[in-house]
N, C-alpha and C positions, 0 to 999 in steps of 0.2 A: 777451561780445559776439560777434555772429555776422556774418561777412563773406561775401559772394559775389564771387568773382573771375571776371570774364568776359574771358578772354584766350587767344589761340590760340598764342602763342609759349611753347613748353614750358619752355625754360630760364628765361625771365623769370617765368613762372607759378610754377615750383618755387622760385625765389628769394624771391618775394613770400610764398608760402605758408609757407615755412620761417621767414622773418623774422617774420611776423605770428603764427604759432603760438608762436614763441619769446617773443612779447610778450602771450601769454595770450588770443589771439583764437581762436575757432572759425572755420576758414576752409574754405569749399567752393569748388569750381572747376568752371566750364563752359568748354569750349574752342570752342564754336560757338553760333550763334544759337538753334538748335532746342533744345539742352539748357538753355541759359540761360532761354529762355521757359518751359520746363517747370518749372524750379526756382522762378522768381519767381511762377508761378501756384500752386505748392504750398506755399511757405514765405514767411516774413517775415524780413528782414535789417536789422541796424542800419546797414549800409553796403554798397553795391554798387560795386565797382571795374569800370568799363566801358571796354573797348577798342572803338574804332569800326570797325576793319577786321577783320571776322570772315570765315572761309572761306565761309560760306553766307549772308552778308547784312551789312547795315550796322547797327552798334550803336545807331544812333538808333531802330531798331525796338523796342529794349528800353524806351527812354524812352516811346515811344508806347504800348507794351503796359502799362507801369506806370500811365500816365494812364488808359487804358481800364478798368483794373481798380480805379481809385481807390486805388492803393497809395501809401504815404507813405515807403517806404524811401529813405534818403539815397543819393545817387549822386555818385560822383567819376569823371569821365571821365579815363582815362589813354590818351593817344594821341600818335602821332608827328605827327599833323596839328596845326599850330599857327596856321592862318589865322584871322583875325578872324571871318570868316563862319562857320567851323566852330564856334568858341567861342560865338558869338551863337546859332546854331541849337541847340546843346546846352543852353544856359541857357534859351532860349525853350521847349524841350521838357521842362524840369523838372530838369535837372542842377543839383547844388548847388555843384560845384567842378570845376575843370579842371586837370589836371597833364600837362605835355608831356613825352614821352619824349625822351631818357633822363632819369631822375630818381634821386635818392638815396632809398633805402628809409626812411631816418630822416625825410626830408621827407614821404613818403607816410604814415608813421605819425602824424606831427603833424597832417596834414590830416584823417586819419580821426578822430583823437581830437577835433579841433576841431569836425568835423561832428556827431559823436555828442553832444558837449556842447551845441551849438546846438539840435539837434533834440529831444533828450530831457531836458536839464537846464539850459535857459536860459543856456547859455554858461559855466557855472561849473565850476571844477575841484573845488570843495568843496560837497558836498550836505548840507544840514542838515534833519533830521526830528526835531523836539523835542530829545531828549537824544542823538540819534545823529548822528555826523559821518562822512561817507564821503568819502575822498580818492581821486579818480579817477586821479591820476597815480601816487601811491605804492601804490594799491590796498590801503588800510588802512581799518579801521573803528574808531571810538572811541565809547564810550558814557560820557556824563558825564566826558569828558576822558581816560578810561582805555582803552587799546587792547584791543579784543576780538579774540581769535585765531580767524580764520575761514579756511577753505581757499579756493583759487582758485574752485572750483565754487560754494561758498557765497557768495563775493563776487559772482560773476556772477549768482547767483540773487537776491541782495539788490538788485542794480542793476535787474534785470528787474522785480522786484516793485514797487520804489519808482518806477521809470520809468513804470509803468502803475498808479499809485495809484488805488484805488477801482474798478479794472477787474478783473473775474473772468478769470483765466488758467487755461485747461484744463491738465490734466496733459500732454496731447500737445503743446501749445504750449510749455510749460516744457521738456519733453524735447527738442523741436526746437531750442530756444534754447541749451540746455546742450550738446547733442551733435551738432547739425546733422542732415544727412540720414541719419546712422547710426541715428537714432531709428526709422526705418522698419523696421529689422531687429530691433527689440526685441519680445519676446513680450508684455511688460507694462511699466508705468511705475513699478514698485516703487522704482526708484532715485530717482525724483522725490520720493516720499513720504519716503524716508530723508533726502534732502538738506534738505527742508523741515523735517522734525522736528529735525534737528541744528541748523539755523539758528535755529529757534524757541527751542530749549533754550539755545543760546549767548547769544542776545540777552536771554532771560529771566534767565539767570545773571548777566549784566552789569548788570541793573537795568532792563530795558525792559518795558513792558506787552506784551501779546500783540497785535502789530500784524498778524500774518499770520493771516487768518481763513480757515477751511475752509468752502467753499460746497459742501455735500454733493451729490454727483452731478454737480458741474460742475468744481470745481477750487479755486483759492486766490486771495485778493486781499489787497493791502496796504491797511490802513485805519487812519489815524492822526488822523482828525478826526471 
């Protein structure tokens, strides 16, 4: 899962990044409005953590930009401002949640997980696809009741594919999802092919049909109906 943190307080940002990375999120950081706008224009995120008081502008501009671009990235405002008017404006502009500073990192994690479940998986912690059971909290996969051993990257890939069922995902989109903006520095996306191949083989070995379809020249899609 890929997170964009928009926050100009270095110590807080480093704490959040360290905590989320330790909980298996890919976490990118923008410390000003200009860089944040550039990132949301170039990439898609499962969740954006948005501070409102940025050195070069108001964080509400990010919400307006997301709306202008018809983006559906989930947004949690994290702000020291806790007035009712500020919260209402944030929700009216499209924010999904609002967390007032200071907050516990464990609460932030729960809010992120809840938002991703609501947006991508109809609010459920357990995802069922025929004989496959995916547990979002324990990050485990079972096939016909038996645990399938997948790596963290393969788990993230499986979630990305199933969360976009029947939608063709390009290799570049998968690379960005798995590695964040580091994907821009790669010469090729051979690692995407390797992870897809490994996941396909593990699911097949566990007893699954071939749900991951290769769309030649375009990418991959999850198809189970």
